[in-house]
N, CA and C atoms as an extended XYZ file, in Angstrom:
204
Properties=species:S:1:pos:R:3:atomname:S:1:resname:S:1:resid:I:1 pbc="F F F"
N      -149.698      -59.982        5.224 N   UNK     1
C      -148.856      -58.795        5.339 CA  UNK     1
C      -149.660      -57.546        4.999 C   UNK     1
N      -149.207      -56.438        5.491 N   UNK     2
C      -149.929      -55.186        5.294 CA  UNK     2
C      -149.541      -54.479        4.001 C   UNK     2
N      -148.508      -54.945        3.319 N   UNK     3
C      -148.042      -54.270        2.116 CA  UNK     3
C      -146.963      -53.253        2.398 C   UNK     3
N      -146.656      -53.015        3.657 N   UNK     4
C      -145.604      -52.077        4.028 CA  UNK     4
C      -144.245      -52.750        3.903 C   UNK     4
N      -143.259      -51.943        3.572 N   UNK     5
C      -141.906      -52.472        3.495 CA  UNK     5
C      -141.376      -52.738        4.891 C   UNK     5
N      -140.547      -53.754        5.001 N   UNK     6
C      -139.917      -54.062        6.279 CA  UNK     6
C      -138.634      -53.248        6.370 C   UNK     6
N      -138.488      -52.503        7.444 N   UNK     7
C      -137.326      -51.643        7.630 CA  UNK     7
C      -136.147      -52.438        8.184 C   UNK     7
N      -134.967      -52.061        7.737 N   UNK     8
C      -133.762      -52.677        8.282 CA  UNK     8
C      -133.491      -52.096        9.667 C   UNK     8
N      -132.623      -52.729       10.402 N   UNK     9
C      -132.271      -52.223       11.734 CA  UNK     9
C      -131.658      -50.831       11.636 C   UNK     9
N      -130.862      -50.597       10.597 N   UNK    10
C      -130.244      -49.279       10.407 CA  UNK    10
C      -131.321      -48.218       10.178 C   UNK    10
N      -132.322      -48.523        9.336 N   UNK    11
C      -133.393      -47.572        9.073 CA  UNK    11
C      -134.210      -47.290       10.332 C   UNK    11
N      -134.474      -48.325       11.116 N   UNK    12
C      -135.199      -48.133       12.371 CA  UNK    12
C      -134.419      -47.223       13.313 C   UNK    12
N      -133.117      -47.451       13.405 N   UNK    13
C      -132.263      -46.637       14.277 CA  UNK    13
C      -132.263      -45.182       13.807 C   UNK    13
N      -132.171      -44.966       12.480 N   UNK    14
C      -132.184      -43.605       11.938 CA  UNK    14
C      -133.515      -42.900       12.237 C   UNK    14
N      -134.612      -43.633       12.131 N   UNK    15
C      -135.915      -43.034       12.423 CA  UNK    15
C      -136.030      -42.650       13.898 C   UNK    15
N      -135.518      -43.492       14.772 N   UNK    16
C      -135.538      -43.161       16.196 CA  UNK    16
C      -134.683      -41.934       16.498 C   UNK    16
N      -133.519      -41.854       15.849 N   UNK    17
C      -132.661      -40.675       16.046 CA  UNK    17
C      -133.376      -39.419       15.557 C   UNK    17
N      -134.032      -39.516       14.396 N   UNK    18
C      -134.779      -38.372       13.866 CA  UNK    18
C      -135.888      -37.950       14.822 C   UNK    18
N      -136.547      -38.924       15.426 N   UNK    19
C      -137.669      -38.596       16.313 CA  UNK    19
C      -137.212      -37.870       17.570 C   UNK    19
N      -135.972      -38.055       17.943 N   UNK    20
C      -135.447      -37.394       19.151 CA  UNK    20
C      -134.844      -36.021       18.853 C   UNK    20
N      -134.661      -35.693       17.574 N   UNK    21
C      -134.037      -34.426       17.177 CA  UNK    21
C      -135.095      -33.320       17.155 C   UNK    21
N      -134.988      -32.366       18.051 N   UNK    22
C      -135.965      -31.279       18.172 CA  UNK    22
C      -136.032      -30.453       16.898 C   UNK    22
N      -134.899      -30.176       16.264 N   UNK    23
C      -134.896      -29.376       15.038 CA  UNK    23
C      -135.624      -30.086       13.896 C   UNK    23
N      -135.458      -31.391       13.792 N   UNK    24
C      -136.175      -32.162       12.765 CA  UNK    24
C      -137.678      -32.098       13.035 C   UNK    24
N      -138.049      -32.193       14.303 N   UNK    25
C      -139.461      -32.101       14.655 CA  UNK    25
C      -140.052      -30.764       14.261 C   UNK    25
N      -139.307      -29.707       14.494 N   UNK    26
C      -139.778      -28.365       14.104 CA  UNK    26
C      -139.918      -28.246       12.591 C   UNK    26
N      -138.974      -28.830       11.857 N   UNK    27
C      -139.035      -28.783       10.387 CA  UNK    27
C      -140.268      -29.520        9.876 C   UNK    27
N      -140.560      -30.693       10.447 N   UNK    28
C      -141.740      -31.436       10.034 CA  UNK    28
C      -143.022      -30.688       10.409 C   UNK    28
N      -143.033      -30.077       11.559 N   UNK    29
C      -144.201      -29.304       11.987 CA  UNK    29
C      -144.436      -28.113       11.057 C   UNK    29
N      -143.356      -27.411       10.688 N   UNK    30
C      -143.472      -26.274        9.775 CA  UNK    30
C      -143.983      -26.733        8.410 C   UNK    30
N      -143.491      -27.868        7.934 N   UNK    31
C      -143.937      -28.397        6.644 CA  UNK    31
C      -145.417      -28.785        6.708 C   UNK    31
N      -145.831      -29.393        7.811 N   UNK    32
C      -147.230      -29.783        7.966 CA  UNK    32
C      -148.139      -28.552        7.974 C   UNK    32
N      -147.752      -27.531        8.715 N   UNK    33
C      -148.555      -26.310        8.777 CA  UNK    33
C      -148.624      -25.618        7.424 C   UNK    33
N      -147.498      -25.583        6.734 N   UNK    34
C      -147.476      -24.932        5.419 CA  UNK    34
C      -148.338      -25.689        4.424 C   UNK    34
N      -148.337      -27.007        4.520 N   UNK    35
C      -149.128      -27.803        3.574 CA  UNK    35
C      -150.624      -27.590        3.772 C   UNK    35
N      -151.025      -27.140        4.932 N   UNK    36
C      -152.443      -26.935        5.208 CA  UNK    36
C      -152.912      -25.517        4.893 C   UNK    36
N      -152.012      -24.659        4.442 N   UNK    37
C      -152.372      -23.270        4.163 CA  UNK    37
C      -153.133      -23.090        2.863 C   UNK    37
N      -152.911      -23.970        1.889 N   UNK    38
C      -153.506      -23.790        0.567 CA  UNK    38
C      -154.990      -24.098        0.526 C   UNK    38
N      -155.626      -23.624       -0.534 N   UNK    39
C      -157.053      -23.869       -0.728 CA  UNK    39
C      -157.248      -25.160       -1.536 C   UNK    39
N      -158.464      -25.602       -1.637 N   UNK    40
C      -158.776      -26.793       -2.422 CA  UNK    40
C      -158.430      -26.566       -3.891 C   UNK    40
N      -158.681      -25.366       -4.397 N   UNK    41
C      -158.358      -25.060       -5.793 CA  UNK    41
C      -156.858      -25.163       -6.043 C   UNK    41
N      -156.048      -24.678       -5.102 N   UNK    42
C      -154.595      -24.774       -5.245 CA  UNK    42
C      -154.145      -26.228       -5.231 C   UNK    42
N      -154.771      -27.040       -4.403 N   UNK    43
C      -154.436      -28.460       -4.324 CA  UNK    43
C      -154.774      -29.170       -5.639 C   UNK    43
N      -155.941      -28.869       -6.194 N   UNK    44
C      -156.333      -29.469       -7.468 CA  UNK    44
C      -155.397      -29.020       -8.579 C   UNK    44
N      -154.994      -27.758       -8.581 N   UNK    45
C      -154.021      -27.268       -9.561 CA  UNK    45
C      -152.699      -28.013       -9.431 C   UNK    45
N      -152.251      -28.210       -8.215 N   UNK    46
C      -151.003      -28.939       -7.967 CA  UNK    46
C      -151.098      -30.359       -8.530 C   UNK    46
N      -152.198      -31.045       -8.232 N   UNK    47
C      -152.367      -32.407       -8.746 CA  UNK    47
C      -152.414      -32.426      -10.269 C   UNK    47
N      -153.129      -31.481      -10.853 N   UNK    48
C      -153.254      -31.426      -12.310 CA  UNK    48
C      -151.910      -31.193      -12.983 C   UNK    48
N      -151.102      -30.322      -12.414 N   UNK    49
C      -149.798      -30.015      -12.992 CA  UNK    49
C      -148.834      -31.191      -12.900 C   UNK    49
N      -149.003      -32.035      -11.901 N   UNK    50
C      -148.047      -33.115      -11.676 CA  UNK    50
C      -148.523      -34.480      -12.157 C   UNK    50
N      -149.721      -34.558      -12.734 N   UNK    51
C      -150.231      -35.838      -13.212 CA  UNK    51
C      -149.339      -36.455      -14.276 C   UNK    51
N      -148.700      -35.619      -15.091 N   UNK    52
C      -147.875      -36.139      -16.181 CA  UNK    52
C      -146.618      -36.854      -15.675 C   UNK    52
N      -146.284      -36.671      -14.404 N   UNK    53
C      -145.091      -37.296      -13.845 CA  UNK    53
C      -145.316      -38.748      -13.434 C   UNK    53
N      -146.568      -39.206      -13.428 N   UNK    54
C      -146.890      -40.536      -12.932 CA  UNK    54
C      -147.653      -41.338      -13.966 C   UNK    54
N      -147.442      -42.636      -13.931 N   UNK    55
C      -148.189      -43.526      -14.802 CA  UNK    55
C      -149.595      -43.686      -14.228 C   UNK    55
N      -150.591      -43.522      -15.064 N   UNK    56
C      -151.963      -43.522      -14.582 CA  UNK    56
C      -152.720      -44.799      -14.959 C   UNK    56
N      -152.018      -45.911      -15.028 N   UNK    57
C      -152.673      -47.176      -15.348 CA  UNK    57
C      -153.175      -47.820      -14.055 C   UNK    57
N      -154.410      -48.311      -14.071 N   UNK    58
C      -154.928      -48.963      -12.866 CA  UNK    58
C      -154.190      -50.273      -12.599 C   UNK    58
N      -154.049      -50.603      -11.333 N   UNK    59
C      -153.393      -51.855      -10.989 CA  UNK    59
C      -154.408      -52.989      -11.052 C   UNK    59
N      -153.927      -54.174      -11.421 N   UNK    60
C      -154.805      -55.337      -11.492 CA  UNK    60
C      -154.888      -55.946      -10.100 C   UNK    60
N      -156.104      -56.098       -9.626 N   UNK    61
C      -156.301      -56.630       -8.297 CA  UNK    61
C      -157.336      -57.747       -8.365 C   UNK    61
N      -156.959      -58.921       -7.948 N   UNK    62
C      -157.876      -60.039       -7.958 CA  UNK    62
C      -158.362      -60.255       -6.539 C   UNK    62
N      -159.683      -60.204       -6.363 N   UNK    63
C      -160.258      -60.421       -5.045 CA  UNK    63
C      -161.223      -61.595       -5.109 C   UNK    63
N      -161.397      -62.231       -3.985 N   UNK    64
C      -162.309      -63.369       -3.934 CA  UNK    64
C      -163.645      -63.008       -3.300 C   UNK    64
N      -163.701      -61.851       -2.634 N   UNK    65
C      -164.950      -61.483       -1.959 CA  UNK    65
C      -165.628      -60.287       -2.641 C   UNK    65
N      -165.210      -59.938       -3.836 N   UNK    66
C      -165.798      -58.879       -4.650 CA  UNK    66
C      -165.712      -57.498       -4.002 C   UNK    66
N      -164.758      -57.330       -3.126 N   UNK    67
C      -164.531      -56.012       -2.531 CA  UNK    67
C      -163.229      -55.466       -3.076 C   UNK    67
N      -163.139      -54.156       -3.160 N   UNK    68
C      -161.898      -53.537       -3.630 CA  UNK    68
C      -160.852      -53.552       -2.549 C   UNK    68
């Protein structure tokens, strides 16, 4: 498995409806463009300010071929 969640039929249907909605497409496009406006320094500041919201413990991963 790829690690992705399996979507229910209802979720798949909702995603298809969203993909056909022109206004939703415009909203996503505007969000994408806005997210690309900031500088690298602003992005690092954003990450630094929000680090406290997440647990920063590494996950345990067992591999047999010594690759991450």
